[in-house]
A tleap script that builds the chain and sets N, CA, C and O, in Angstrom:
source leaprc.protein.ff14SB
mol = sequence {
  NMET LYS THR ILE SER LYS LEU GLY ILE MET
  THR ALA LEU ALA GLY SER LEU PHE LEU SER
  ALA CYS GLU GLY THR TYR TYR VAL ALA ASP
  GLN PRO VAL GLU PRO VAL TYR GLU ARG PRO
  VAL ALA PRO TYR ALA GLY ALA VAL TRP ILE
  ASP GLY ASP TRP GLY TYR SER GLY GLY ARG
  TYR VAL TYR ARG ARG GLY TYR TRP ALA ARG
  PRO ARG VAL GLY ARG ALA TYR VAL ARG GLY
  GLY TRP THR HIE THR ASN ARG GLY TYR ALA
  TRP HIE ARG GLY HIE TRP CARG
}
set mol.1.N position { 0.812 -1.190 0.000 }
set mol.1.CA position { 0.000 0.000 0.000 }
set mol.1.C position { 0.860 1.260 0.000 }
set mol.1.O position { 0.528 2.244 -0.660 }
set mol.2.N position { 1.971 1.225 0.746 }
set mol.2.CA position { 2.856 2.382 0.793 }
set mol.2.C position { 3.433 2.677 -0.585 }
set mol.2.O position { 3.598 3.836 -0.965 }
set mol.3.N position { 3.741 1.601 -1.339 }
set mol.3.CA position { 4.313 1.773 -2.674 }
set mol.3.C position { 3.322 2.471 -3.593 }
set mol.3.O position { 3.705 3.343 -4.373 }
set mol.4.N position { 2.053 2.093 -3.506 }
set mol.4.CA position { 1.033 2.698 -4.365 }
set mol.4.C position { 0.873 4.177 -4.030 }
set mol.4.O position { 0.773 5.003 -4.937 }
set mol.5.N position { 0.846 4.524 -2.755 }
set mol.5.CA position { 0.682 5.932 -2.395 }
set mol.5.C position { 1.917 6.746 -2.785 }
set mol.5.O position { 1.786 7.896 -3.203 }
set mol.6.N position { 3.110 6.168 -2.656 }
set mol.6.CA position { 4.330 6.866 -3.083 }
set mol.6.C position { 4.311 7.081 -4.591 }
set mol.6.O position { 4.693 8.138 -5.091 }
set mol.7.N position { 3.858 6.053 -5.301 }
set mol.7.CA position { 3.781 6.156 -6.752 }
set mol.7.C position { 2.793 7.249 -7.159 }
set mol.7.O position { 3.055 8.004 -8.096 }
set mol.8.N position { 1.668 7.338 -6.466 }
set mol.8.CA position { 0.666 8.367 -6.761 }
set mol.8.C position { 1.203 9.765 -6.501 }
set mol.8.O position { 0.967 10.684 -7.285 }
set mol.9.N position { 1.924 9.922 -5.400 }
set mol.9.CA position { 2.504 11.222 -5.064 }
set mol.9.C position { 3.555 11.613 -6.094 }
set mol.9.O position { 3.603 12.762 -6.532 }
set mol.10.N position { 4.397 10.660 -6.482 }
set mol.10.CA position { 5.439 10.946 -7.464 }
set mol.10.C position { 4.830 11.305 -8.815 }
set mol.10.O position { 5.322 12.202 -9.499 }
set mol.11.N position { 3.767 10.612 -9.200 }
set mol.11.CA position { 3.099 10.905 -10.470 }
set mol.11.C position { 2.480 12.299 -10.444 }
set mol.11.O position { 2.588 13.044 -11.419 }
set mol.12.N position { 1.835 12.654 -9.340 }
set mol.12.CA position { 1.233 13.981 -9.219 }
set mol.12.C position { 2.310 15.067 -9.263 }
set mol.12.O position { 2.122 16.102 -9.903 }
set mol.13.N position { 3.425 14.838 -8.591 }
set mol.13.CA position { 4.517 15.799 -8.580 }
set mol.13.C position { 5.100 15.974 -9.985 }
set mol.13.O position { 5.331 17.099 -10.429 }
set mol.14.N position { 5.336 14.858 -10.679 }
set mol.14.CA position { 5.882 14.923 -12.037 }
set mol.14.C position { 4.911 15.665 -12.968 }
set mol.14.O position { 5.343 16.464 -13.799 }
set mol.15.N position { 3.624 15.409 -12.834 }
set mol.15.CA position { 2.625 16.086 -13.661 }
set mol.15.C position { 2.595 17.577 -13.408 }
set mol.15.O position { 2.488 18.366 -14.347 }
set mol.16.N position { 2.689 17.973 -12.138 }
set mol.16.CA position { 2.661 19.404 -11.828 }
set mol.16.C position { 3.923 20.099 -12.327 }
set mol.16.O position { 3.855 21.245 -12.773 }
set mol.17.N position { 5.074 19.428 -12.261 }
set mol.17.CA position { 6.310 20.011 -12.778 }
set mol.17.C position { 6.231 20.173 -14.286 }
set mol.17.O position { 6.687 21.175 -14.836 }
set mol.18.N position { 5.648 19.177 -14.956 }
set mol.18.CA position { 5.491 19.253 -16.407 }
set mol.18.C position { 4.601 20.432 -16.784 }
set mol.18.O position { 4.943 21.200 -17.683 }
set mol.19.N position { 3.484 20.579 -16.119 }
set mol.19.CA position { 2.556 21.659 -16.453 }
set mol.19.C position { 3.127 23.029 -16.123 }
set mol.19.O position { 2.848 24.002 -16.823 }
set mol.20.N position { 3.920 23.113 -15.067 }
set mol.20.CA position { 4.501 24.413 -14.724 }
set mol.20.C position { 5.576 24.829 -15.716 }
set mol.20.O position { 5.889 26.014 -15.827 }
set mol.21.N position { 6.150 23.858 -16.448 }
set mol.21.CA position { 7.178 24.164 -17.435 }
set mol.21.C position { 6.578 24.556 -18.786 }
set mol.21.O position { 7.297 25.037 -19.662 }
set mol.22.N position { 5.278 24.358 -18.964 }
set mol.22.CA position { 4.633 24.694 -20.231 }
set mol.22.C position { 4.597 26.205 -20.409 }
set mol.22.O position { 4.354 26.961 -19.468 }
set mol.23.N position { 4.843 26.610 -21.623 }
set mol.23.CA position { 4.860 28.035 -21.919 }
set mol.23.C position { 3.479 28.464 -22.379 }
set mol.23.O position { 2.866 27.803 -23.217 }
set mol.24.N position { 2.993 29.559 -21.838 }
set mol.24.CA position { 1.684 30.066 -22.217 }
set mol.24.C position { 1.793 31.055 -23.355 }
set mol.24.O position { 2.890 31.421 -23.778 }
set mol.25.N position { 0.639 31.484 -23.845 }
set mol.25.CA position { 0.590 32.516 -24.865 }
set mol.25.C position { 0.144 33.800 -24.189 }
set mol.25.O position { -0.895 33.838 -23.530 }
set mol.26.N position { 0.932 34.844 -24.355 }
set mol.26.CA position { 0.636 36.125 -23.737 }
set mol.26.C position { 0.407 37.152 -24.827 }
set mol.26.O position { 1.126 37.178 -25.826 }
set mol.27.N position { -0.582 37.990 -24.638 }
set mol.27.CA position { -0.950 38.983 -25.636 }
set mol.27.C position { -0.632 40.388 -25.150 }
set mol.27.O position { -0.777 40.696 -23.967 }
set mol.28.N position { -0.199 41.234 -26.072 }
set mol.28.CA position { 0.048 42.654 -25.790 }
set mol.28.C position { -0.662 43.485 -26.851 }
set mol.28.O position { -0.891 43.020 -27.967 }
set mol.29.N position { -1.009 44.719 -26.492 }
set mol.29.CA position { -1.735 45.596 -27.423 }
set mol.29.C position { -0.884 45.988 -28.624 }
set mol.29.O position { -1.382 46.032 -29.749 }
set mol.30.N position { 0.399 46.275 -28.392 }
set mol.30.CA position { 1.309 46.662 -29.478 }
set mol.30.C position { 2.530 45.765 -29.452 }
set mol.30.O position { 3.064 45.452 -28.387 }
set mol.31.N position { 2.961 45.358 -30.616 }
set mol.31.CA position { 4.153 44.511 -30.646 }
set mol.31.C position { 5.381 45.361 -30.357 }
set mol.31.O position { 5.527 46.441 -30.929 }
set mol.32.N position { 6.271 44.893 -29.478 }
set mol.32.CA position { 7.458 45.675 -29.127 }
set mol.32.C position { 8.392 45.861 -30.324 }
set mol.32.O position { 8.385 45.074 -31.271 }
set mol.33.N position { 9.184 46.910 -30.253 }
set mol.33.CA position { 10.165 47.192 -31.302 }
set mol.33.C position { 11.423 46.378 -31.021 }
set mol.33.O position { 11.947 46.392 -29.907 }
set mol.34.N position { 11.899 45.671 -32.038 }
set mol.34.CA position { 13.110 44.859 -31.880 }
set mol.34.C position { 14.332 45.766 -31.810 }
set mol.34.O position { 14.513 46.630 -32.668 }
set mol.35.N position { 15.171 45.577 -30.796 }
set mol.35.CA position { 16.365 46.413 -30.707 }
set mol.35.C position { 17.320 46.157 -31.877 }
set mol.35.O position { 17.353 45.059 -32.432 }
set mol.36.N position { 18.078 47.162 -32.236 }
set mol.36.CA position { 19.057 47.033 -33.312 }
set mol.36.C position { 20.426 46.823 -32.678 }
set mol.36.O position { 20.838 47.590 -31.808 }
set mol.37.N position { 21.121 45.794 -33.112 }
set mol.37.CA position { 22.476 45.552 -32.637 }
set mol.37.C position { 23.258 44.861 -33.729 }
set mol.37.O position { 22.681 44.282 -34.650 }
set mol.38.N position { 24.562 44.923 -33.625 }
set mol.38.CA position { 25.429 44.344 -34.647 }
set mol.38.C position { 25.655 42.864 -34.363 }
set mol.38.O position { 25.994 42.477 -33.245 }
set mol.39.N position { 25.463 42.051 -35.387 }
set mol.39.CA position { 25.688 40.605 -35.247 }
set mol.39.C position { 27.188 40.352 -35.138 }
set mol.39.O position { 27.959 40.831 -35.971 }
set mol.40.N position { 27.610 39.601 -34.113 }
set mol.40.CA position { 29.041 39.304 -33.986 }
set mol.40.C position { 29.522 38.363 -35.085 }
set mol.40.O position { 28.721 37.701 -35.744 }
set mol.41.N position { 30.813 38.314 -35.272 }
set mol.41.CA position { 31.431 37.439 -36.271 }
set mol.41.C position { 31.221 35.990 -35.847 }
set mol.41.O position { 31.271 35.668 -34.660 }
set mol.42.N position { 30.984 35.119 -36.825 }
set mol.42.CA position { 30.783 33.693 -36.535 }
set mol.42.C position { 32.013 33.121 -35.831 }
set mol.42.O position { 33.142 33.387 -36.244 }
set mol.43.N position { 31.801 32.335 -34.765 }
set mol.43.CA position { 32.929 31.804 -34.002 }
set mol.43.C position { 33.661 30.655 -34.701 }
set mol.43.O position { 34.799 30.342 -34.353 }
set mol.44.N position { 33.005 30.024 -35.692 }
set mol.44.CA position { 33.606 28.915 -36.430 }
set mol.44.C position { 32.862 28.755 -37.761 }
set mol.44.O position { 31.743 29.242 -37.921 }
set mol.45.N position { 33.492 28.077 -38.693 }
set mol.45.CA position { 32.882 27.867 -40.013 }
set mol.45.C position { 31.633 27.000 -39.880 }
set mol.45.O position { 31.636 26.016 -39.140 }
set mol.46.N position { 30.579 27.358 -40.584 }
set mol.46.CA position { 29.352 26.571 -40.587 }
set mol.46.C position { 28.387 26.902 -39.463 }
set mol.46.O position { 27.323 26.290 -39.371 }
set mol.47.N position { 28.732 27.858 -38.604 }
set mol.47.CA position { 27.843 28.235 -37.508 }
set mol.47.C position { 26.554 28.842 -38.068 }
set mol.47.O position { 26.573 29.508 -39.103 }
set mol.48.N position { 25.442 28.607 -37.381 }
set mol.48.CA position { 24.130 29.105 -37.802 }
set mol.48.C position { 23.704 30.207 -36.838 }
set mol.48.O position { 23.748 30.031 -35.620 }
set mol.49.N position { 23.292 31.339 -37.393 }
set mol.49.CA position { 22.828 32.432 -36.547 }
set mol.49.C position { 21.376 32.197 -36.148 }
set mol.49.O position { 20.518 31.997 -37.008 }
set mol.50.N position { 21.100 32.221 -34.845 }
set mol.50.CA position { 19.744 32.104 -34.317 }
set mol.50.C position { 19.311 33.518 -33.947 }
set mol.50.O position { 19.888 34.139 -33.054 }
set mol.51.N position { 18.290 34.023 -34.641 }
set mol.51.CA position { 17.830 35.388 -34.399 }
set mol.51.C position { 17.349 35.569 -32.964 }
set mol.51.O position { 16.994 34.606 -32.284 }
set mol.52.N position { 17.346 36.818 -32.521 }
set mol.52.CA position { 16.852 37.147 -31.196 }
set mol.52.C position { 15.413 36.692 -31.017 }
set mol.52.O position { 14.684 36.499 -31.990 }
set mol.53.N position { 15.015 36.526 -29.776 }
set mol.53.CA position { 13.712 35.982 -29.441 }
set mol.53.C position { 13.085 36.820 -28.331 }
set mol.53.O position { 13.792 37.496 -27.584 }
set mol.54.N position { 11.778 36.777 -28.225 }
set mol.54.CA position { 11.067 37.472 -27.154 }
set mol.54.C position { 10.568 36.453 -26.143 }
set mol.54.O position { 10.049 35.402 -26.518 }
set mol.55.N position { 10.724 36.759 -24.873 }
set mol.55.CA position { 10.197 35.920 -23.804 }
set mol.55.C position { 9.332 36.775 -22.894 }
set mol.55.O position { 9.598 37.964 -22.720 }
set mol.56.N position { 8.302 36.178 -22.315 }
set mol.56.CA position { 7.396 36.932 -21.456 }
set mol.56.C position { 7.870 36.794 -20.019 }
set mol.56.O position { 7.981 35.684 -19.498 }
set mol.57.N position { 8.151 37.934 -19.378 }
set mol.57.CA position { 8.671 37.927 -18.014 }
set mol.57.C position { 8.258 39.211 -17.296 }
set mol.57.O position { 8.364 40.304 -17.852 }
set mol.58.N position { 7.796 39.069 -16.084 }
set mol.58.CA position { 7.437 40.244 -15.293 }
set mol.58.C position { 6.305 41.063 -15.885 }
set mol.58.O position { 6.272 42.282 -15.722 }
set mol.59.N position { 5.377 40.408 -16.569 }
set mol.59.CA position { 4.230 41.113 -17.139 }
set mol.59.C position { 4.502 41.832 -18.442 }
set mol.59.O position { 3.696 42.658 -18.873 }
set mol.60.N position { 5.633 41.531 -19.084 }
set mol.60.CA position { 5.943 42.170 -20.364 }
set mol.60.C position { 6.870 41.260 -21.170 }
set mol.60.O position { 7.466 40.323 -20.637 }
set mol.61.N position { 6.976 41.554 -22.451 }
set mol.61.CA position { 7.903 40.817 -23.305 }
set mol.61.C position { 9.302 41.405 -23.163 }
set mol.61.O position { 9.481 42.623 -23.170 }
set mol.62.N position { 10.287 40.527 -23.034 }
set mol.62.CA position { 11.688 40.925 -22.886 }
set mol.62.C position { 12.469 40.304 -24.038 }
set mol.62.O position { 12.311 39.120 -24.336 }
set mol.63.N position { 13.313 41.109 -24.686 }
set mol.63.CA position { 14.083 40.633 -25.838 }
set mol.63.C position { 15.342 39.904 -25.392 }
set mol.63.O position { 16.059 40.368 -24.505 }
set mol.64.N position { 15.603 38.763 -26.013 }
set mol.64.CA position { 16.848 38.010 -25.788 }
set mol.64.C position { 17.637 38.041 -27.078 }
set mol.64.O position { 17.132 37.664 -28.136 }
set mol.65.N position { 18.865 38.487 -26.990 }
set mol.65.CA position { 19.704 38.638 -28.188 }
set mol.65.C position { 19.929 37.306 -28.891 }
set mol.65.O position { 19.830 36.235 -28.293 }
set mol.66.N position { 20.236 37.410 -30.189 }
set mol.66.CA position { 20.543 36.229 -30.986 }
set mol.66.C position { 21.897 35.647 -30.607 }
set mol.66.O position { 22.654 36.241 -29.839 }
set mol.67.N position { 22.187 34.476 -31.160 }
set mol.67.CA position { 23.435 33.779 -30.841 }
set mol.67.C position { 23.794 32.807 -31.969 }
set mol.67.O position { 22.955 32.468 -32.804 }
set mol.68.N position { 25.030 32.375 -31.976 }
set mol.68.CA position { 25.499 31.384 -32.948 }
set mol.68.C position { 25.300 29.989 -32.369 }
set mol.68.O position { 25.487 29.778 -31.171 }
set mol.69.N position { 24.924 29.041 -33.218 }
set mol.69.CA position { 24.713 27.657 -32.772 }
set mol.69.C position { 25.257 26.694 -33.825 }
set mol.69.O position { 25.463 27.059 -34.982 }
set mol.70.N position { 25.476 25.485 -33.401 }
set mol.70.CA position { 25.886 24.434 -34.338 }
set mol.70.C position { 24.669 24.013 -35.145 }
set mol.70.O position { 23.578 23.875 -34.593 }
set mol.71.N position { 24.845 23.808 -36.450 }
set mol.71.CA position { 23.704 23.377 -37.266 }
set mol.71.C position { 23.247 21.975 -36.868 }
set mol.71.O position { 24.046 21.159 -36.408 }
set mol.72.N position { 21.978 21.711 -37.047 }
set mol.72.CA position { 21.421 20.382 -36.766 }
set mol.72.C position { 21.238 19.671 -38.104 }
set mol.72.O position { 20.604 20.198 -39.017 }
set mol.73.N position { 21.786 18.501 -38.204 }
set mol.73.CA position { 21.777 17.739 -39.454 }
set mol.73.C position { 20.335 17.503 -39.926 }
set mol.73.O position { 19.492 17.009 -39.178 }
set mol.74.N position { 20.082 17.864 -41.169 }
set mol.74.CA position { 18.771 17.636 -41.774 }
set mol.74.C position { 17.681 18.567 -41.270 }
set mol.74.O position { 16.505 18.329 -41.545 }
set mol.75.N position { 18.034 19.614 -40.543 }
set mol.75.CA position { 17.034 20.521 -39.999 }
set mol.75.C position { 17.384 21.967 -40.354 }
set mol.75.O position { 18.540 22.297 -40.618 }
set mol.76.N position { 16.377 22.802 -40.355 }
set mol.76.CA position { 16.570 24.230 -40.622 }
set mol.76.C position { 15.923 25.010 -39.485 }
set mol.76.O position { 14.923 24.575 -38.913 }
set mol.77.N position { 16.499 26.166 -39.160 }
set mol.77.CA position { 15.936 26.985 -38.100 }
set mol.77.C position { 14.878 27.916 -38.679 }
set mol.77.O position { 15.124 28.612 -39.664 }
set mol.78.N position { 13.703 27.923 -38.064 }
set mol.78.CA position { 12.606 28.803 -38.473 }
set mol.78.C position { 12.534 29.941 -37.467 }
set mol.78.O position { 12.355 29.718 -36.269 }
set mol.79.N position { 12.676 31.153 -37.963 }
set mol.79.CA position { 12.674 32.337 -37.100 }
set mol.79.C position { 11.314 32.528 -36.445 }
set mol.79.O position { 10.284 32.234 -37.052 }
set mol.80.N position { 11.307 33.018 -35.211 }
set mol.80.CA position { 10.065 33.333 -34.514 }
set mol.80.C position { 9.401 34.558 -35.118 }
set mol.80.O position { 10.008 35.275 -35.913 }
set mol.81.N position { 8.163 34.793 -34.739 }
set mol.81.CA position { 7.471 35.956 -35.277 }
set mol.81.C position { 6.228 36.311 -34.489 }
set mol.81.O position { 5.742 35.526 -33.675 }
set mol.82.N position { 5.728 37.495 -34.741 }
set mol.82.CA position { 4.523 37.993 -34.088 }
set mol.82.C position { 3.298 37.612 -34.905 }
set mol.82.O position { 3.326 37.618 -36.135 }
set mol.83.N position { 2.233 37.283 -34.207 }
set mol.83.CA position { 0.944 37.084 -34.869 }
set mol.83.C position { -0.052 38.036 -34.226 }
set mol.83.O position { 0.016 38.320 -33.031 }
set mol.84.N position { -0.968 38.517 -35.038 }
set mol.84.CA position { -1.980 39.436 -34.529 }
set mol.84.C position { -3.332 38.741 -34.541 }
set mol.84.O position { -3.739 38.166 -35.550 }
set mol.85.N position { -4.017 38.800 -33.415 }
set mol.85.CA position { -5.363 38.240 -33.288 }
set mol.85.C position { -6.266 39.331 -32.716 }
set mol.85.O position { -5.820 40.449 -32.457 }
set mol.86.N position { -7.532 38.993 -32.523 }
set mol.86.CA position { -8.437 39.971 -31.923 }
set mol.86.C position { -8.096 40.229 -30.453 }
set mol.86.O position { -8.616 41.178 -29.866 }
set mol.87.N position { -7.238 39.407 -29.849 }
set mol.87.CA position { -6.809 39.609 -28.458 }
set mol.87.C position { -5.550 40.462 -28.366 }
set mol.87.O position { -5.206 40.926 -27.279 }
set mol.88.N position { -4.861 40.677 -29.470 }
set mol.88.CA position { -3.632 41.456 -29.489 }
set mol.88.C position { -2.528 40.702 -30.211 }
set mol.88.O position { -2.794 39.792 -30.995 }
set mol.89.N position { -1.280 41.091 -29.939 }
set mol.89.CA position { -0.122 40.456 -30.547 }
set mol.89.C position { 0.447 39.393 -29.617 }
set mol.89.O position { 0.490 39.575 -28.401 }
set mol.90.N position { 0.880 38.286 -30.201 }
set mol.90.CA position { 1.520 37.213 -29.431 }
set mol.90.C position { 2.766 36.757 -30.179 }
set mol.90.O position { 2.770 36.684 -31.408 }
set mol.91.N position { 3.816 36.452 -29.438 }
set mol.91.CA position { 5.077 35.996 -30.019 }
set mol.91.C position { 5.091 34.472 -30.084 }
set mol.91.O position { 4.702 33.798 -29.131 }
set mol.92.N position { 5.541 33.936 -31.213 }
set mol.92.CA position { 5.725 32.493 -31.373 }
set mol.92.C position { 7.216 32.261 -31.579 }
set mol.92.O position { 7.806 32.747 -32.544 }
set mol.93.N position { 7.807 31.521 -30.669 }
set mol.93.CA position { 9.248 31.313 -30.647 }
set mol.93.C position { 9.762 30.620 -31.901 }
set mol.93.O position { 9.050 29.857 -32.553 }
set mol.94.N position { 11.018 30.910 -32.217 }
set mol.94.CA position { 11.691 30.231 -33.313 }
set mol.94.C position { 11.961 28.779 -32.909 }
set mol.94.O position { 11.970 28.445 -31.724 }
set mol.95.N position { 12.180 27.928 -33.906 }
set mol.95.CA position { 12.395 26.505 -33.623 }
set mol.95.C position { 13.100 25.824 -34.794 }
set mol.95.O position { 13.145 26.351 -35.906 }
set mol.96.N position { 13.642 24.654 -34.519 }
set mol.96.CA position { 14.256 23.822 -35.567 }
set mol.96.C position { 13.170 22.929 -36.139 }
set mol.96.O position { 12.375 22.351 -35.397 }
set mol.97.N position { 13.137 22.817 -37.466 }
set mol.97.CA position { 12.184 21.868 -38.084 }
set mol.97.C position { 12.914 20.968 -39.034 }
set mol.97.O position { 12.302 20.101 -39.657 }
savepdb mol mol.pdb
quit
């Protein structure tokens, strides 16, 4: 019986951690202006530039600068972008596809 209750508690804890890690969609009335900065020189041949991204923190969108990354075999990076709905603007993060 103790094993079953421990298993139930562990499952509930794992589920709550999973749900707390999920990213929500946040809307703003106006899409923020992307800061202008100079892209640094590639650190090695074949490096892929990952454009800057917006993250929601402290009740507002915060810009995170771009960076160089190693390419992923057979995949391409899709830049993030803003979408406009009747609720406002929402950012959709960039990703590898």
